[in-house]
Legacy VTK file of the C-alpha trace (Angstrom):
# vtk DataFile Version 3.0
C-alpha trace
ASCII
DATASET POLYDATA
POINTS 669 float
118.506 90.212 148.239
118.260 89.032 144.616
114.546 88.382 145.011
113.977 91.907 146.321
115.947 93.427 143.439
114.008 91.330 140.916
110.668 92.346 142.444
111.619 96.027 142.439
112.720 95.791 138.817
109.465 94.056 137.905
107.491 96.806 139.615
109.545 99.390 137.737
108.511 97.701 134.498
104.878 96.912 135.365
103.764 100.099 137.118
104.281 102.418 134.091
102.419 99.875 131.957
99.530 99.800 134.426
99.569 103.605 134.593
99.033 103.685 130.826
96.171 101.219 131.233
94.564 103.631 133.711
94.865 106.587 131.323
91.816 108.427 129.940
90.002 106.260 127.413
92.200 105.943 124.326
91.337 102.533 122.837
89.657 103.227 119.506
87.592 100.022 119.510
86.135 100.649 122.959
83.758 103.240 121.501
81.997 100.889 119.126
81.995 98.212 121.825
80.097 100.700 124.018
77.697 101.542 121.190
76.966 97.893 120.450
76.619 97.194 124.188
73.919 99.866 124.430
72.092 98.215 121.527
72.363 94.690 122.927
71.429 95.815 126.436
68.041 96.759 125.014
67.438 93.100 124.180
68.147 93.348 120.449
70.941 90.848 119.752
69.985 90.590 116.077
69.513 94.101 114.613
68.463 94.164 110.974
70.983 96.867 110.051
74.261 98.260 111.269
73.559 101.127 113.693
76.877 102.927 113.115
78.172 102.564 109.538
76.514 103.670 106.313
78.890 101.545 104.220
77.579 98.319 105.779
74.082 99.438 106.727
72.517 96.365 105.116
74.944 93.958 106.827
73.692 93.282 110.357
76.429 93.215 113.010
77.395 89.873 114.525
77.020 89.539 118.331
80.201 87.530 118.908
81.342 89.730 121.827
77.950 90.782 123.136
78.514 89.932 126.812
81.687 91.992 127.024
79.946 94.869 125.261
76.865 94.785 127.484
79.070 94.648 130.577
81.114 97.588 129.327
77.943 99.582 128.656
76.515 98.754 132.086
79.709 99.766 133.873
79.896 103.013 131.925
76.301 103.774 132.858
76.991 103.105 136.530
80.479 104.565 136.978
81.226 106.561 133.836
84.607 106.669 132.179
86.294 106.388 135.572
84.727 102.964 135.971
86.028 101.879 132.571
89.520 103.077 133.417
89.475 101.193 136.704
88.214 98.053 134.956
91.051 98.298 132.448
93.621 98.652 135.204
92.160 95.797 137.233
92.109 93.391 134.255
95.678 94.250 133.263
97.001 94.113 136.850
95.111 90.881 137.479
96.668 89.272 134.405
100.174 90.278 135.464
99.579 89.139 139.057
98.056 85.871 137.861
100.994 85.232 135.552
103.442 85.941 138.379
101.608 83.482 140.649
101.776 80.768 137.978
105.454 81.410 137.377
106.182 81.427 141.108
104.529 78.042 141.497
106.262 76.617 138.433
109.771 77.885 139.187
109.727 77.756 142.950
111.448 81.090 143.569
110.633 84.795 143.346
113.543 85.898 141.159
112.769 83.515 138.293
109.053 84.360 138.527
109.850 88.076 138.347
111.967 87.558 135.227
109.282 85.417 133.582
106.633 88.051 134.367
108.869 90.744 132.896
109.224 88.702 129.696
105.467 88.137 129.630
104.899 91.894 130.048
107.249 92.691 127.167
105.322 90.330 124.890
101.753 91.017 126.060
101.943 94.777 126.679
100.259 95.879 123.444
97.150 93.787 124.153
97.143 94.718 127.834
97.224 98.387 126.875
93.887 98.223 125.050
90.430 97.987 126.630
89.207 95.187 124.404
87.750 91.707 124.989
91.273 90.323 124.574
91.761 91.257 128.236
89.022 88.763 129.105
90.695 86.102 126.958
94.117 86.612 128.548
92.687 86.390 132.069
90.523 83.391 131.129
93.443 81.483 129.595
95.541 82.024 132.724
92.638 80.829 134.884
92.025 77.797 132.664
95.644 76.759 132.965
95.669 77.189 136.755
92.422 75.256 137.220
92.873 72.127 135.101
96.072 72.172 133.018
98.634 72.702 135.776
97.358 70.087 138.287
97.975 66.440 137.265
94.541 65.350 138.577
92.029 68.248 138.503
89.038 67.525 140.729
85.349 67.876 139.880
85.034 71.388 141.296
87.841 72.642 139.104
86.274 71.033 136.043
82.893 72.604 136.778
84.575 75.971 137.286
86.249 75.655 133.887
82.932 74.875 132.189
81.417 77.970 133.810
84.438 79.953 132.682
84.041 78.717 129.109
80.344 79.626 129.122
81.154 83.239 130.019
84.202 83.322 127.762
82.375 82.175 124.627
79.852 84.989 124.987
82.447 87.640 125.796
85.017 86.976 123.052
85.149 84.799 119.980
88.726 83.771 120.828
87.365 81.469 123.548
88.381 78.754 121.084
91.879 79.166 122.533
90.562 77.529 125.699
89.268 74.493 123.831
92.502 74.299 121.847
94.576 74.288 125.031
92.429 71.542 126.536
92.867 69.515 123.354
96.643 70.099 123.337
96.889 69.081 126.993
94.888 65.901 126.323
97.040 65.066 123.298
100.223 65.606 125.309
98.978 63.414 128.156
97.893 60.663 125.742
101.291 60.702 124.030
102.971 60.565 127.414
100.873 57.533 128.308
101.923 55.756 125.122
105.595 56.475 125.759
105.294 55.258 129.332
103.657 52.043 128.179
106.378 51.511 125.559
108.981 51.919 128.322
107.169 49.465 130.576
106.117 52.145 133.084
102.612 50.953 133.925
101.700 53.324 136.751
102.835 56.517 134.988
101.062 55.255 131.859
97.754 54.841 133.730
98.129 58.246 135.414
98.819 59.979 132.112
95.945 58.139 130.425
93.589 59.223 133.195
94.766 62.819 132.790
94.281 62.615 129.034
90.758 61.265 129.508
89.876 64.017 131.959
91.122 66.784 129.671
89.528 65.215 126.588
86.183 64.876 128.358
86.488 68.453 129.568
87.257 69.592 126.025
84.191 67.771 124.688
81.974 69.112 127.469
83.427 72.568 126.905
82.549 72.351 123.225
78.938 71.558 124.102
78.753 74.260 126.753
80.141 76.892 124.401
77.319 76.197 121.956
75.209 78.188 124.425
75.728 81.509 122.710
73.537 83.509 120.311
75.374 82.199 117.247
75.773 78.538 118.146
78.435 76.712 116.151
79.134 79.825 114.052
80.826 81.356 117.088
83.436 78.600 116.967
84.279 79.445 113.363
84.687 83.189 113.933
88.469 83.279 113.863
88.562 81.351 110.593
85.946 83.609 108.997
87.644 86.774 110.301
91.021 85.599 109.048
89.490 85.076 105.631
88.544 88.748 105.419
91.315 90.486 103.526
90.665 93.800 105.268
92.270 92.619 108.502
95.652 91.966 106.931
95.845 95.425 105.318
96.096 97.200 108.677
99.615 97.287 110.118
98.895 96.122 113.627
99.508 92.946 115.595
97.381 90.852 113.232
100.429 90.060 111.120
102.347 86.817 111.422
105.593 86.292 113.302
108.693 85.392 111.335
111.323 84.041 113.776
114.050 84.803 111.234
113.180 88.435 110.411
112.587 91.166 113.007
110.184 94.010 112.289
111.696 97.436 112.854
108.800 99.852 112.340
105.861 98.231 114.146
105.211 99.457 117.668
103.069 96.398 118.459
106.046 94.077 117.943
109.420 95.616 118.590
112.847 94.091 117.881
113.061 93.441 121.631
109.850 91.385 121.450
111.203 89.492 118.437
114.436 88.697 120.279
112.593 87.523 123.388
110.276 85.312 121.341
113.179 83.726 119.506
115.102 83.102 122.718
112.037 81.797 124.538
110.815 79.318 121.972
114.354 78.355 121.011
115.072 77.505 124.644
111.774 75.612 124.949
112.475 73.539 121.819
116.038 72.726 122.870
114.929 71.827 126.390
112.166 69.592 125.078
114.537 67.857 122.680
117.087 67.281 125.452
114.452 65.857 127.788
113.294 63.502 125.034
116.864 62.272 124.518
117.210 61.702 128.269
113.990 59.702 128.373
115.016 57.543 125.398
118.279 56.780 127.155
116.948 56.188 130.681
113.327 55.080 130.117
112.424 55.688 133.751
109.661 57.538 135.619
111.893 60.481 136.544
112.938 61.210 132.960
109.307 60.794 131.803
108.158 63.355 134.381
110.829 65.775 133.206
109.821 65.236 129.599
106.386 66.567 130.694
104.594 66.220 127.384
101.461 67.996 128.656
103.346 71.244 129.145
105.413 70.531 126.047
102.220 70.215 123.998
100.867 73.445 125.503
104.099 75.240 124.592
103.834 73.788 121.081
100.247 75.031 120.739
101.404 78.479 121.869
104.188 78.413 119.263
101.697 77.647 116.472
99.377 80.455 117.612
102.271 82.921 117.842
103.424 82.049 114.331
99.911 82.708 113.027
99.538 86.208 114.500
101.450 88.604 116.733
98.268 89.230 118.729
98.705 85.815 120.382
102.166 86.442 121.812
100.757 86.723 125.319
100.472 82.909 125.072
104.208 82.962 125.721
103.285 82.306 129.358
103.001 78.615 128.423
106.606 78.045 127.255
107.709 80.196 130.196
105.908 77.838 132.586
107.439 74.834 130.800
110.966 76.226 131.161
110.449 77.185 134.800
109.247 73.677 135.631
112.340 72.215 134.036
114.487 74.722 135.916
112.938 73.739 139.218
113.700 70.066 138.538
117.392 70.693 137.801
119.812 68.248 139.373
122.498 70.773 140.278
121.564 74.025 142.019
123.299 77.198 140.897
124.083 79.676 143.646
124.318 82.656 141.275
121.083 81.885 139.424
118.907 84.248 141.470
121.393 87.042 140.900
121.288 86.372 137.163
117.470 86.398 137.138
117.452 89.698 139.015
119.997 91.257 136.642
118.004 90.125 133.592
114.800 91.571 135.091
116.557 94.900 135.673
117.797 94.834 132.081
114.258 94.289 130.741
112.873 97.017 133.016
115.349 99.417 131.404
114.994 98.134 127.830
111.215 97.820 127.565
110.300 101.548 127.849
112.877 102.352 125.201
111.767 99.557 122.885
108.069 100.430 123.140
108.571 104.218 122.915
106.854 104.685 126.273
107.536 108.418 126.254
105.768 108.768 122.923
102.790 106.846 124.288
102.614 109.144 127.298
103.063 112.423 125.384
99.413 112.809 124.302
98.368 113.256 127.953
100.287 116.520 128.094
98.159 117.858 125.240
94.843 116.893 126.819
92.924 119.856 128.323
91.996 117.856 131.437
95.203 115.860 131.531
95.012 112.663 133.556
91.636 113.675 135.044
89.772 113.516 131.750
87.433 110.637 131.046
88.606 110.189 127.458
91.323 111.568 125.184
89.320 114.538 123.942
92.179 116.147 122.028
93.177 112.888 120.369
89.620 112.278 119.160
88.987 115.898 118.093
86.233 116.323 120.655
85.358 119.933 119.636
84.701 118.782 116.065
82.440 115.975 117.279
80.510 118.380 119.508
80.065 120.806 116.601
78.469 118.056 114.502
76.271 116.984 117.420
75.210 120.508 118.433
74.501 121.523 114.837
72.385 118.360 114.318
74.199 117.471 111.097
72.915 114.283 109.497
73.774 112.066 106.556
76.834 110.065 105.527
80.196 110.849 107.067
83.753 110.113 106.011
86.197 110.216 108.904
89.647 108.916 109.915
89.751 105.213 110.767
90.719 105.630 114.410
87.843 108.059 115.043
85.128 105.877 113.526
84.065 104.286 116.807
84.210 107.584 118.722
82.164 109.567 116.214
79.758 106.676 115.682
79.169 106.374 119.424
78.160 110.020 119.754
76.626 110.808 116.340
75.032 107.661 114.872
72.497 106.876 113.601
71.757 110.506 112.669
75.216 110.816 111.129
76.630 107.418 110.216
80.352 106.833 109.851
82.357 105.291 107.013
84.518 102.724 108.813
85.595 101.618 112.272
87.641 98.829 113.831
85.223 96.018 112.904
87.224 94.927 109.892
85.669 91.460 110.018
82.342 93.221 109.368
83.562 95.669 106.722
83.816 94.529 103.062
87.279 94.760 101.547
86.125 97.406 99.066
85.230 99.728 101.941
88.749 99.620 103.359
90.251 99.955 99.872
88.192 103.075 99.179
88.838 104.431 102.658
92.595 104.266 102.037
92.231 105.736 98.536
90.155 108.657 99.883
92.605 109.322 102.691
95.550 109.483 100.304
93.750 111.563 97.688
92.285 113.949 100.265
95.810 114.731 101.385
97.811 114.786 98.163
95.257 114.591 95.330
94.353 114.175 92.576
90.915 115.732 92.930
89.387 113.515 90.249
90.170 110.320 92.157
88.923 111.836 95.408
85.723 113.085 93.766
85.039 109.655 92.269
85.331 107.824 95.606
83.316 110.397 97.558
80.562 110.331 94.943
80.534 106.536 94.923
79.651 106.423 98.620
77.444 109.511 98.601
79.483 111.272 101.294
77.683 114.335 102.687
80.149 115.352 105.397
83.944 114.993 105.521
85.637 114.989 108.928
89.360 115.625 108.455
92.252 115.381 110.877
94.646 118.326 110.718
97.082 117.282 113.438
100.702 118.400 113.046
102.926 115.602 111.801
105.028 115.763 114.972
101.930 114.857 117.025
100.375 112.054 114.994
102.369 111.174 111.863
100.355 110.433 108.712
96.984 111.251 110.276
96.365 114.574 108.541
93.853 114.520 105.686
91.257 116.581 103.839
93.462 119.407 102.556
92.597 118.595 98.933
88.947 119.470 99.623
89.987 123.123 99.943
90.673 123.061 96.208
87.351 121.417 95.251
84.506 123.932 94.725
81.798 121.340 95.463
82.993 121.150 99.080
82.686 123.877 101.688
84.520 124.073 104.981
82.043 124.704 107.802
84.259 124.171 110.843
87.933 124.139 111.766
90.068 123.804 114.865
93.787 123.244 115.266
93.268 119.468 114.979
90.326 118.906 112.663
88.120 120.383 109.962
84.596 119.625 108.755
83.594 119.945 105.105
80.031 119.924 103.783
79.156 118.939 100.238
77.499 121.744 98.260
74.352 120.048 96.997
70.558 120.395 97.202
70.481 117.323 99.448
72.700 119.146 101.949
70.704 122.382 102.015
69.123 121.558 105.368
72.518 120.707 106.848
73.866 124.075 105.711
70.872 125.820 107.282
71.591 123.986 110.532
75.195 125.188 110.397
74.056 128.769 109.828
71.674 128.497 112.810
74.444 127.028 114.963
76.748 129.975 114.363
73.969 132.562 114.602
72.910 131.272 118.020
76.482 131.581 119.266
77.155 134.929 117.543
80.086 133.528 115.635
80.788 134.913 112.134
79.982 132.521 109.299
79.505 133.175 105.588
77.175 130.558 104.008
78.674 131.290 100.604
82.360 131.194 101.470
82.348 128.925 104.493
84.031 129.126 107.870
86.879 131.594 108.420
88.867 130.419 111.441
91.017 133.560 111.670
87.926 135.797 111.659
86.241 133.659 114.307
89.369 133.923 116.437
89.313 137.712 116.138
85.585 138.347 116.580
84.550 135.486 118.900
87.694 134.719 120.910
85.880 132.967 123.768
84.126 130.514 121.469
87.292 130.073 119.383
89.367 129.214 122.439
86.777 126.640 123.515
87.057 125.076 120.041
90.879 125.106 120.319
91.372 127.102 117.145
94.336 128.981 118.569
97.749 127.378 118.271
98.849 125.385 121.291
101.380 127.237 123.487
100.716 130.511 121.674
102.411 132.678 124.308
105.570 130.563 124.268
105.774 130.638 120.469
105.287 134.407 120.316
108.083 134.835 122.864
110.363 132.595 120.816
109.480 134.555 117.694
110.971 137.682 119.301
113.965 135.859 120.811
117.516 136.701 119.838
118.282 133.033 119.216
117.695 132.352 115.473
116.995 128.664 116.120
114.130 129.547 118.453
112.804 132.120 115.989
112.806 129.576 113.174
111.066 126.990 115.325
108.392 129.485 116.368
107.817 130.639 112.793
107.622 127.020 111.610
104.954 126.053 114.152
102.958 129.286 113.715
103.059 129.101 109.916
102.067 125.440 109.865
99.177 126.116 112.258
97.889 129.050 110.217
98.048 126.932 107.058
96.242 124.028 108.724
93.301 126.132 109.962
93.019 127.852 106.573
94.276 131.300 107.628
96.092 131.840 104.347
96.789 135.545 104.813
98.432 134.834 108.150
100.205 131.756 106.820
101.617 133.734 103.873
103.110 136.407 106.117
104.607 133.792 108.450
106.013 131.773 105.550
107.697 134.890 104.154
109.237 135.608 107.556
110.338 131.969 107.892
111.976 132.025 104.442
113.779 135.229 105.379
115.266 133.372 108.354
115.844 130.081 106.468
115.877 130.610 102.664
116.448 126.930 101.835
113.522 125.602 103.912
111.116 123.490 101.874
107.952 123.650 104.001
107.388 127.439 103.919
108.127 127.475 100.185
105.373 125.036 99.256
102.979 126.390 101.894
103.440 129.831 100.298
102.416 128.426 96.914
99.292 126.832 98.388
98.361 129.988 100.319
98.620 132.111 97.183
96.540 129.628 95.195
93.895 129.563 97.930
93.772 133.375 97.953
93.224 133.427 94.198
96.575 135.086 93.448
97.453 132.657 90.669
100.190 134.740 88.980
102.095 135.167 92.237
101.518 131.483 93.002
103.126 130.524 89.685
106.188 132.645 90.435
106.450 131.090 93.912
106.076 127.582 92.433
108.816 128.268 89.879
111.091 129.453 92.692
110.209 126.306 94.631
111.123 124.091 91.661
114.455 125.888 91.198
115.344 125.652 94.903
114.236 122.044 95.331
114.487 120.334 91.912
114.843 116.843 93.395
111.561 116.925 95.326
108.575 115.353 93.557
106.330 117.736 95.498
107.952 120.680 93.719
106.800 119.328 90.365
103.264 118.824 91.693
102.991 122.366 93.044
104.374 123.792 89.813
101.787 121.841 87.811
98.965 123.090 90.038
100.143 126.682 89.761
100.431 126.425 85.970
96.885 125.090 85.692
95.574 127.895 87.903
97.422 130.573 85.910
95.952 129.545 82.547
LINES 1 670
669 0 1 2 3 4 5 6 7 8 9 10 11 12 13 14 15 16 17 18 19 20 21 22 23 24 25 26 27 28 29 30 31 32 33 34 35 36 37 38 39 40 41 42 43 44 45 46 47 48 49 50 51 52 53 54 55 56 57 58 59 60 61 62 63 64 65 66 67 68 69 70 71 72 73 74 75 76 77 78 79 80 81 82 83 84 85 86 87 88 89 90 91 92 93 94 95 96 97 98 99 100 101 102 103 104 105 106 107 108 109 110 111 112 113 114 115 116 117 118 119 120 121 122 123 124 125 126 127 128 129 130 131 132 133 134 135 136 137 138 139 140 141 142 143 144 145 146 147 148 149 150 151 152 153 154 155 156 157 158 159 160 161 162 163 164 165 166 167 168 169 170 171 172 173 174 175 176 177 178 179 180 181 182 183 184 185 186 187 188 189 190 191 192 193 194 195 196 197 198 199 200 201 202 203 204 205 206 207 208 209 210 211 212 213 214 215 216 217 218 219 220 221 222 223 224 225 226 227 228 229 230 231 232 233 234 235 236 237 238 239 240 241 242 243 244 245 246 247 248 249 250 251 252 253 254 255 256 257 258 259 260 261 262 263 264 265 266 267 268 269 270 271 272 273 274 275 276 277 278 279 280 281 282 283 284 285 286 287 288 289 290 291 292 293 294 295 296 297 298 299 300 301 302 303 304 305 306 307 308 309 310 311 312 313 314 315 316 317 318 319 320 321 322 323 324 325 326 327 328 329 330 331 332 333 334 335 336 337 338 339 340 341 342 343 344 345 346 347 348 349 350 351 352 353 354 355 356 357 358 359 360 361 362 363 364 365 366 367 368 369 370 371 372 373 374 375 376 377 378 379 380 381 382 383 384 385 386 387 388 389 390 391 392 393 394 395 396 397 398 399 400 401 402 403 404 405 406 407 408 409 410 411 412 413 414 415 416 417 418 419 420 421 422 423 424 425 426 427 428 429 430 431 432 433 434 435 436 437 438 439 440 441 442 443 444 445 446 447 448 449 450 451 452 453 454 455 456 457 458 459 460 461 462 463 464 465 466 467 468 469 470 471 472 473 474 475 476 477 478 479 480 481 482 483 484 485 486 487 488 489 490 491 492 493 494 495 496 497 498 499 500 501 502 503 504 505 506 507 508 509 510 511 512 513 514 515 516 517 518 519 520 521 522 523 524 525 526 527 528 529 530 531 532 533 534 535 536 537 538 539 540 541 542 543 544 545 546 547 548 549 550 551 552 553 554 555 556 557 558 559 560 561 562 563 564 565 566 567 568 569 570 571 572 573 574 575 576 577 578 579 580 581 582 583 584 585 586 587 588 589 590 591 592 593 594 595 596 597 598 599 600 601 602 603 604 605 606 607 608 609 610 611 612 613 614 615 616 617 618 619 620 621 622 623 624 625 626 627 628 629 630 631 632 633 634 635 636 637 638 639 640 641 642 643 644 645 646 647 648 649 650 651 652 653 654 655 656 657 658 659 660 661 662 663 664 665 666 667 668
């Protein structure tokens, strides 16, 4: 009964995770992996320039994941995005099933294996959720352990299989070095065990451990030689060290940060307080168990206590601990201390009748806690906003697909600035005609590029214009692709609003989620002509002097505007709420409608909605500052100054009030 409950709880935890793995393509890095796979599939492993980025065009990309990328490209060509989604699900499900099988063998019962797999899922979920070469590394590490690290005397076939595995692994992902490190740790543990056995006068266990150490050491040496068979040779082995030395990686708040066992992180989705607690409990239990087994061996000095000391698995758990301390991205290696603890549990001298019930209860608890800890509902929400829902090949709304298609259909070329998470997507579809500013290859991007990217993003949202102008001029940006998502959808992604106030930039496209700005310059004259032709062919109004008017396009070309998603989402519902007798619903409708109008640049509409919102909620801050900006954008500087003064009086403690007052005063001079 307990085993059935534990299995059901594990399924309740794993199935939603696998469902997210099967979602439309949403891993930002997958796009540039596909682009590089297309390049490498043509036989060019050593391009002379970067095919995607203009900021690193003279720094050739490094083919340290070329096999994964070529395979991804080939699968996409054969089966489309559906094939990629299936691959993602298969790799994630295979890793979970493989981990469960290892735990079942180590612990000897289903309930303990289910609990261990649930813990593994809670710690590995963030890497499993992304279609990246890390999925290959996780599966390969599990296979390596099962083939030669778990059995005391791996035979020749298993050793040959591991060498073949390492050959594929080293060409698919630079973290293949984990495999060599685990072989080394296993050999070191076996050698230490042999020395302890000899010191205790245990000749046969000493010879067996020495033989195991020799086998693993020889396999490690052979694996090192085999893994030299990659395009980069020995440089591939140094990739992690060289990547870690690039400061850009550590500036992104992701799972590249280190793990502090004494301080949980509260605002990082990749490593939740639940993950921190599980890691502390897991490695704390492993260290205490190892210490106790060592004390037992010192006291008894017999073969049974030496076997329970199990220094091979102890060394593997120690190697996992070191890796986990270095970076959160390695926390899936927690399967090694889990195996160590399960082996010790199986060897216990006194059986506990209620143990299975306890394992089942703990698995149920994790199945309930994990979705809450990882904000599973928030991860699933974007699907509801996708036009094709679950059937879509990729997250078109999330990546501002209409904006990308505008740039592609209008044949815009030059140098693009775009949000970080959209670099791979836009590069995949638009490069090399329109090269992007940055993408997820932070080991390839100089630190100054990331520094300027962050400075541009901040300045394009909040100013000042001088700082933004300096950075854009430095990189010769021709086209600016801005996110305009509402904060409630994707917090802190919106950008580009400052360009509205800079006369050298012209907005040439807008939807509810993004905007495209073109630099006014002789070098961009052909791009502007292409934009004019694009709109003329589609009979959409466009003024080459003033730029794109989203509200006018919505009125005069409603079919095209709807296809571009210019209209507010759930327009009918919001209009109904706006007329509702409930003041809370009216305020919510006015808030969403006013924010949308402001975001697409419909300042006349936004002004009217802000006035209505303030009539309903006089103390609201958002409509007050949006009203100031709308008046400034409409050229009504005197009215803007009066609105800014009212804003400062109503909200004297807000730093934004001072900024809007200063802008209005400058405009009124």
